[in-house]
C-alpha positions as CSV (number, residue, x, y, z in Angstrom):
1,M,-171.2,59.9,109.4
2,R,-168.7,57.2,108.5
3,T,-168.9,53.5,109.1
4,W,-165.8,51.8,110.5
5,F,-165.0,48.0,110.2
6,I,-162.3,47.2,112.8
7,T,-160.7,43.8,113.4
8,G,-159.3,42.6,116.7
9,G,-161.7,44.0,119.2
10,T,-160.2,42.4,122.3
11,P,-161.0,44.6,125.3
12,G,-158.1,46.7,126.3
13,G,-156.5,46.6,122.9
14,F,-156.0,48.9,120.0
15,G,-159.1,47.7,118.2
16,M,-161.3,49.0,121.1
17,A,-159.3,52.2,121.2
18,F,-160.0,52.8,117.5
19,A,-163.7,52.0,118.0
20,D,-164.0,54.5,120.9
21,A,-162.2,57.2,118.9
22,A,-164.5,56.7,115.9
23,L,-167.6,56.8,118.1
24,D,-166.3,60.0,119.8
25,A,-166.0,61.5,116.3
26,G,-169.7,60.7,115.7
27,D,-169.2,57.7,113.5
28,R,-170.5,54.1,113.5
29,V,-168.5,51.0,114.2
30,A,-168.5,47.3,113.4
31,L,-166.0,45.7,115.7
32,T,-165.0,42.1,115.2
33,V,-163.9,39.8,118.0
34,R,-163.5,36.0,118.4
35,R,-165.5,36.1,121.7
36,P,-168.3,38.6,121.2
37,E,-169.7,38.1,124.7
38,E,-166.7,40.1,125.9
39,L,-168.2,43.2,124.3
40,D,-171.8,42.8,125.5
41,G,-171.6,45.7,127.9
42,W,-169.8,48.0,125.5
43,A,-172.3,47.2,122.8
44,R,-175.3,48.0,125.0
45,E,-173.8,51.3,125.9
46,H,-173.6,52.5,122.3
47,G,-176.9,51.0,121.0
48,D,-177.5,50.9,117.2
49,R,-174.3,52.8,116.4
50,V,-172.2,49.7,116.9
51,L,-172.3,46.1,115.6
52,V,-170.3,43.4,117.3
53,V,-169.3,40.8,114.7
54,P,-168.0,37.4,115.7
55,L,-165.0,36.7,113.5
56,D,-161.9,34.5,113.2
57,V,-160.1,36.6,110.6
58,T,-158.1,33.6,109.4
59,D,-161.3,32.1,108.0
60,P,-161.9,33.8,104.6
61,E,-165.6,32.7,104.5
62,Q,-166.2,34.2,107.9
63,V,-164.5,37.4,106.7
64,R,-166.9,37.6,103.7
65,V,-169.9,37.1,105.9
66,A,-168.8,39.7,108.4
67,V,-168.1,42.3,105.8
68,K,-171.5,41.6,104.1
69,A,-173.3,41.9,107.4
70,T,-171.7,45.3,108.1
71,E,-172.5,46.6,104.6
72,E,-176.1,45.4,105.0
73,R,-176.5,47.0,108.5
74,F,-174.8,50.3,107.8
75,G,-175.0,50.6,104.0
76,G,-171.2,50.3,103.4
77,I,-167.8,50.5,104.9
78,D,-166.0,53.8,104.8
79,V,-162.9,52.9,107.0
80,L,-161.3,49.5,107.3
81,V,-158.8,49.1,110.2
82,N,-156.9,45.8,109.9
83,N,-155.9,45.6,113.6
84,A,-156.1,41.9,114.5
85,G,-152.7,40.2,115.0
86,R,-150.4,38.6,117.5
87,A,-146.7,38.2,118.2
88,W,-145.0,34.9,119.1
89,A,-141.4,35.0,120.3
90,G,-138.9,32.6,118.7
91,T,-135.6,32.6,116.9
92,V,-135.4,32.4,113.1
93,E,-133.7,29.0,113.2
94,G,-135.6,27.5,116.1
95,M,-139.2,28.6,116.0
96,D,-141.7,25.8,115.3
97,E,-142.8,25.9,111.7
98,S,-146.5,25.5,112.4
99,E,-146.3,28.5,114.8
100,L,-144.5,30.7,112.2
101,R,-147.0,29.7,109.5
102,A,-149.9,30.4,111.9
103,M,-148.5,33.9,112.6
104,F,-148.3,34.6,108.8
105,E,-151.9,33.4,108.5
106,L,-153.1,35.8,111.2
107,N,-150.8,38.8,110.7
108,F,-150.6,38.9,106.9
109,F,-152.9,36.6,105.0
110,A,-155.9,37.6,107.1
111,V,-155.2,41.2,106.3
112,L,-155.4,40.4,102.6
113,S,-158.7,38.5,103.1
114,V,-160.3,41.4,104.9
115,L,-159.2,44.2,102.6
116,R,-160.1,42.1,99.5
117,A,-163.6,41.6,100.9
118,A,-164.0,45.3,101.7
119,L,-162.5,46.8,98.6
120,P,-165.3,46.1,96.1
121,G,-167.7,48.2,98.0
122,M,-165.2,51.0,98.4
123,R,-164.5,51.0,94.7
124,A,-168.2,51.1,93.9
125,R,-168.6,54.1,96.2
126,R,-165.4,55.8,94.9
127,G,-163.9,56.4,98.3
128,G,-162.8,55.0,101.6
129,W,-159.9,54.4,104.0
130,I,-157.8,51.4,104.7
131,V,-155.6,51.5,107.8
132,N,-153.3,48.6,108.2
133,V,-151.8,48.2,111.7
134,S,-148.2,47.2,111.2
135,S,-145.6,47.7,113.9
136,V,-142.2,49.4,114.5
137,A,-141.0,45.8,113.9
138,G,-142.2,46.2,110.3
139,L,-139.6,48.9,109.8
140,R,-136.9,47.6,112.1
141,G,-136.7,43.9,112.9
142,V,-136.7,42.8,116.5
143,T,-134.3,40.2,117.9
144,G,-136.3,37.2,119.1
145,F,-139.3,38.2,117.0
146,G,-137.9,37.6,113.5
147,H,-140.9,35.9,112.1
148,Y,-143.3,38.4,113.6
149,S,-141.1,41.2,112.1
150,A,-141.3,39.5,108.7
151,T,-145.1,39.4,108.9
152,K,-145.1,43.2,109.5
153,F,-142.5,43.9,106.8
154,A,-144.9,42.0,104.5
155,V,-147.8,44.2,105.6
156,E,-145.7,47.3,104.9
157,A,-145.0,46.1,101.4
158,I,-148.6,45.3,100.5
159,T,-149.8,48.6,102.0
160,G,-147.5,50.6,99.8
161,V,-148.4,48.8,96.6
162,L,-152.1,48.9,97.5
163,R,-152.0,52.6,98.0
164,D,-151.0,53.2,94.4
165,E,-153.4,50.6,93.0
166,V,-156.6,52.0,94.6
167,A,-155.7,55.8,94.5
168,P,-157.8,56.2,91.2
169,W,-160.9,55.4,93.2
170,G,-160.3,57.9,95.9
171,I,-159.3,55.3,98.4
172,N,-156.6,56.3,100.9
173,V,-154.2,53.7,102.5
174,M,-152.0,54.2,105.5
175,A,-149.7,51.9,107.6
176,V,-149.6,52.5,111.3
177,E,-146.6,51.4,113.2
178,P,-147.1,51.3,117.0
179,A,-144.1,50.8,119.4
180,A,-144.7,49.4,122.9
181,F,-148.3,50.3,123.9
182,R,-150.1,49.4,127.1
183,T,-152.4,46.8,125.8
184,R,-152.8,43.1,126.7
185,A,-150.3,42.1,124.1
186,Y,-147.5,41.3,126.6
187,S,-149.7,39.7,129.2
188,G,-149.4,36.1,128.0
189,F,-145.6,35.9,128.1
190,A,-145.4,35.1,131.8
191,D,-147.7,32.1,131.2
192,E,-146.0,30.7,128.1
193,P,-143.1,28.3,128.6
194,L,-139.8,28.9,126.8
195,R,-140.0,26.8,123.7
196,E,-136.6,27.0,122.0
197,P,-135.3,23.7,120.7
198,V,-131.9,25.1,119.8
199,S,-130.0,25.2,123.1
200,E,-127.5,27.8,121.9
201,Y,-130.4,30.4,121.6
202,R,-132.1,29.7,124.9
203,A,-130.3,32.3,126.9
204,L,-131.0,35.0,124.3
205,L,-134.7,34.1,124.1
206,Q,-135.0,33.9,127.9
207,G,-133.7,37.5,128.0
208,V,-136.2,38.6,125.4
209,R,-139.0,36.9,127.4
210,E,-138.0,38.5,130.7
211,A,-137.8,41.9,129.2
212,M,-141.4,41.6,127.8
213,I,-142.7,40.4,131.2
214,A,-141.0,43.3,133.0
215,Q,-142.5,45.8,130.6
216,D,-146.1,44.5,130.8
217,G,-148.2,47.2,132.2
218,M,-145.3,49.7,131.9
219,Q,-145.4,50.3,128.2
220,P,-145.2,54.0,127.4
221,G,-147.8,54.1,124.7
222,D,-151.4,55.0,125.4
223,P,-153.7,53.2,123.0
224,R,-156.4,55.9,123.2
225,R,-153.9,58.6,122.4
226,G,-152.5,56.5,119.6
227,A,-156.0,56.0,118.0
228,R,-156.7,59.7,118.2
229,A,-153.3,60.4,116.5
230,V,-154.4,58.1,113.6
231,L,-157.7,60.0,113.2
232,A,-155.8,63.3,113.2
233,A,-153.4,61.9,110.5
234,M,-156.3,60.8,108.4
235,A,-157.7,64.3,108.5
236,Q,-154.5,65.8,107.1
237,D,-154.2,67.0,103.5
238,P,-152.4,65.1,102.3
239,P,-152.4,62.3,104.9
240,P,-149.2,60.5,105.6
241,H,-148.4,57.2,104.0
242,R,-147.3,55.8,107.4
243,L,-147.5,56.9,111.0
244,V,-145.2,55.7,113.7
245,L,-146.8,55.8,117.1
246,G,-144.8,56.4,120.3
247,G,-141.7,58.4,121.1
248,D,-139.5,55.3,121.5
249,G,-140.7,54.0,118.2
250,F,-140.1,57.3,116.5
251,D,-136.5,57.4,117.8
252,A,-135.9,53.7,116.8
253,V,-137.2,54.1,113.3
254,K,-135.4,57.4,112.7
255,A,-132.1,55.9,113.8
256,E,-132.7,52.8,111.6
257,L,-133.5,54.9,108.5
258,E,-130.6,57.3,109.0
259,A,-128.2,54.3,109.4
260,A,-129.6,52.7,106.3
261,L,-129.3,55.9,104.3
262,A,-125.7,56.4,105.4
263,E,-124.8,52.8,104.5
264,L,-126.4,53.2,101.1
265,H,-124.3,56.3,100.4
266,E,-121.1,54.6,101.6
267,N,-121.6,51.8,99.1
268,E,-122.8,53.9,96.2
269,T,-119.8,53.1,94.1
270,L,-120.3,49.4,94.4
271,S,-124.0,49.7,93.7
272,R,-123.5,51.8,90.5
273,G,-120.6,49.6,89.4
274,A,-122.9,46.7,88.9
275,D,-124.3,48.2,85.7
276,F,-122.9,47.7,82.2
277,P,-120.4,50.4,81.4
278,H,-121.8,53.4,79.5
């Protein structure tokens, strides 16, 4: 029986889907959430197999306390899922700097805080899993979400390096890249005013906003199926380094990588010509 530590347990989201999939597999779950009262009913249903942990992942001290409480309750953490995150829309030039920095605090620096708090225990036990929830936007930047895409590109980079660094202790690391999934992630766009200070970009950003509002509740991805796909990938030998979730996401990433490879080959002479002559 494994113990999971999952951040971002908002009802209806990926965190809850991961938790339910882990419980269905017979495991135990510590699920973090900023408003723990939202999970009272769910926690009562599962009894002592779950621990709901109040946590703002952007507070490193709260992170350390939450990880320690889980280790004391269940004896250790076997699977860490860094799921907490959020997307703000905004152009690269126009987005408010405080908002873009807040997005990096939540989507990137908080990921570092959580994994650095959990890793000592995993190394001591010589094993474990770290699953960092990235996004298709971490492999293919999305117009109108440039800063969000940048946070996820950063998660991709740190995940790849971490995989090599912790492999000697039997710790596996995987990035998961969901496309559009039917969670509550899009639900706030209708209530948020358009905040684009550069007038030339307002029409572009308004189109992005309207598309997100129209897709809310219609996203093709099923979070429960996505979570089960991650568990299936973890059981593979060897497991994948990354897993794209969703058919649309798979197609988008495939096209992006094929185009990048084609461009690389087209410019091979220029690339190699930058070396000193042999």
